[in-house]
DOKOL-517256 format. One line per field, with one value per residue (C-alpha): residue number from 1; residue in one letter; chain; x, y, z. Coordinates in Angstrom, 3 decimals, padded with zeros to 6 digits. Layout:
<atoms>
resi	NUM|...
resn	A|...
chain	A|...
X	X|...
Y	Y|...
Z	Z|...
</atoms>
This chain:
<atoms>
resi	1|2|3|4|5|6|7|8|9|10|11|12|13|14|15|16|17|18|19|20|21|22|23|24|25|26|27|28|29|30|31|32|33|34|35|36|37|38|39|40|41|42|43|44|45|46|47|48|49|50|51|52|53|54|55|56|57|58|59|60|61|62|63|64|65|66|67|68|69|70|71|72|73|74|75|76|77|78|79|80|81|82|83|84|85|86|87|88|89|90|91|92|93|94|95|96|97|98|99|100|101|102|103|104|105|106|107|108|109|110|111|112|113|114|115|116|117|118|119|120|121|122|123|124|125|126
resn	X|X|X|X|X|X|X|X|X|X|X|X|X|X|X|X|X|X|X|X|X|X|X|X|X|X|X|X|X|X|X|X|X|X|X|X|X|X|X|X|X|X|X|X|X|X|X|X|X|X|X|X|X|X|X|X|X|X|X|X|X|X|X|X|X|X|X|X|X|X|X|X|X|X|X|X|X|X|X|X|X|X|X|X|X|X|X|X|X|X|X|X|X|X|X|X|X|X|X|X|X|X|X|X|X|X|X|X|X|X|X|X|X|X|X|X|X|X|X|X|X|X|X|X|X|X
chain	A|A|A|A|A|A|A|A|A|A|A|A|A|A|A|A|A|A|A|A|A|A|A|A|A|A|A|A|A|A|A|A|A|A|A|A|A|A|A|A|A|A|A|A|A|A|A|A|A|A|A|A|A|A|A|A|A|A|A|A|A|A|A|A|A|A|A|A|A|A|A|A|A|A|A|A|A|A|A|A|A|A|A|A|A|A|A|A|A|A|A|A|A|A|A|A|A|A|A|A|A|A|A|A|A|A|A|A|A|A|A|A|A|A|A|A|A|A|A|A|A|A|A|A|A|A
X	-000.606|001.161|-002.616|-003.624|-004.408|-006.626|-008.176|-009.141|-010.004|-012.371|-014.050|-014.480|-016.453|-018.450|-019.219|-019.906|-022.388|-023.988|-024.023|-025.373|-028.097|-028.928|-028.991|-031.241|-033.591|-033.896|-034.743|-037.454|-038.922|-038.417|-036.935|-033.653|-033.339|-030.249|-027.915|-025.382|-024.977|-025.256|-022.285|-020.372|-020.839|-019.226|-016.872|-014.951|-015.783|-016.092|-013.590|-011.284|-011.030|-009.912|-007.498|-006.005|-005.960|-004.250|-001.439|-000.487|-000.966|001.614|004.208|004.051|006.932|004.609|002.482|005.242|005.125|003.454|001.653|000.177|-001.549|-002.534|-003.881|-006.161|-006.712|-008.425|-010.056|-011.853|-013.428|-014.317|-015.561|-018.387|-018.900|-019.075|-021.887|-024.339|-024.113|-024.777|-027.640|-029.206|-028.311|-030.094|-033.467|-033.599|-031.598|-029.328|-027.793|-025.419|-023.674|-020.664|-020.142|-020.424|-017.803|-015.516|-015.856|-015.332|-011.925|-010.850|-011.706|-009.372|-006.696|-006.325|-006.602|-003.293|-001.638|-002.619|-000.585|002.395|002.651|002.227|004.325|007.329|006.771|006.818|009.604|012.439|016.351|018.932
Y	-023.779|-027.198|-028.760|-026.509|-029.412|-030.333|-027.506|-026.849|-030.383|-030.404|-026.702|-028.422|-031.369|-028.627|-026.583|-030.215|-030.707|-027.496|-027.163|-030.620|-029.944|-026.651|-028.920|-031.032|-028.270|-026.323|-029.737|-030.296|-027.223|-026.371|-023.025|-022.347|-018.584|-019.841|-021.803|-019.192|-019.453|-023.345|-023.159|-020.789|-022.793|-025.914|-024.372|-021.902|-023.993|-027.576|-027.664|-024.936|-025.695|-029.488|-028.938|-026.453|-028.866|-031.702|-028.890|-028.325|-031.951|-032.721|-029.557|-029.661|-026.854|-024.203|-024.041|-022.439|-019.551|-016.217|-016.066|-019.479|-018.025|-014.845|-017.516|-019.346|-016.094|-013.953|-016.941|-018.825|-016.165|-014.173|-016.792|-017.655|-013.566|-014.127|-016.772|-015.460|-012.150|-013.584|-015.601|-012.492|-010.797|-013.216|-012.874|-009.779|-007.224|-005.062|-002.560|-005.663|-004.835|-002.736|-005.624|-008.376|-006.607|-006.489|-010.234|-011.128|-008.615|-010.300|-013.709|-012.825|-011.484|-014.490|-016.351|-014.598|-015.287|-018.856|-018.552|-016.927|-019.862|-022.479|-020.714|-020.232|-024.017|-025.508|-023.552|-025.741|-024.884|-025.445
Z	-013.328|-013.649|-014.416|-017.162|-019.584|-016.999|-016.703|-020.359|-021.020|-018.055|-019.195|-022.339|-021.545|-019.546|-022.839|-024.448|-022.067|-022.201|-025.983|-026.323|-024.114|-025.732|-029.314|-027.550|-025.832|-029.351|-031.726|-028.633|-029.019|-032.607|-031.397|-033.537|-032.101|-030.103|-032.734|-033.015|-029.283|-029.551|-032.462|-030.462|-027.209|-029.396|-031.294|-028.765|-025.984|-027.003|-029.552|-028.936|-025.332|-025.628|-028.528|-025.774|-022.983|-026.004|-026.847|-023.318|-022.159|-025.237|-024.250|-021.052|-020.797|-022.512|-019.332|-017.865|-019.723|-018.841|-022.087|-021.246|-017.995|-019.854|-022.402|-019.775|-017.574|-020.530|-022.694|-020.201|-018.164|-021.001|-022.963|-020.455|-019.979|-023.968|-024.018|-021.475|-022.983|-026.807|-025.170|-024.087|-027.384|-029.312|-026.873|-027.784|-025.745|-027.783|-025.205|-023.717|-027.602|-026.196|-023.521|-025.692|-027.880|-025.188|-023.655|-027.462|-027.811|-024.599|-026.026|-029.078|-027.093|-025.421|-028.621|-029.523|-026.713|-027.405|-030.923|-029.392|-027.506|-030.023|-032.233|-029.161|-028.613|-031.770|-033.685|-035.153|-034.131|-036.776
</atoms>
């Protein structure tokens, strides 16, 4: 996946647009019940994906790591599912809690993959 950085950056902008639109919608309606979803969209979506993209742009050798690929394929789909399920939860559907927990664990595993990639590709040699 040579263009991993581009994919992370493009997805970051997607989450940024969705997060801003949601914020405008909440402000216009004065209904802030989805504020936690808005915050997660902006932090786990916009900010984290942008930082992932910038890291992989700065350290292109890291993209060839199997852990980098696992990072992408765990984090990206799980984040989308997590945001949909979080929205459903805050709309009153508590039956999705186990699925939301699983999606959150997958996002967490993707995050650990990224941490391992960063540690591996930023260590100094003597």
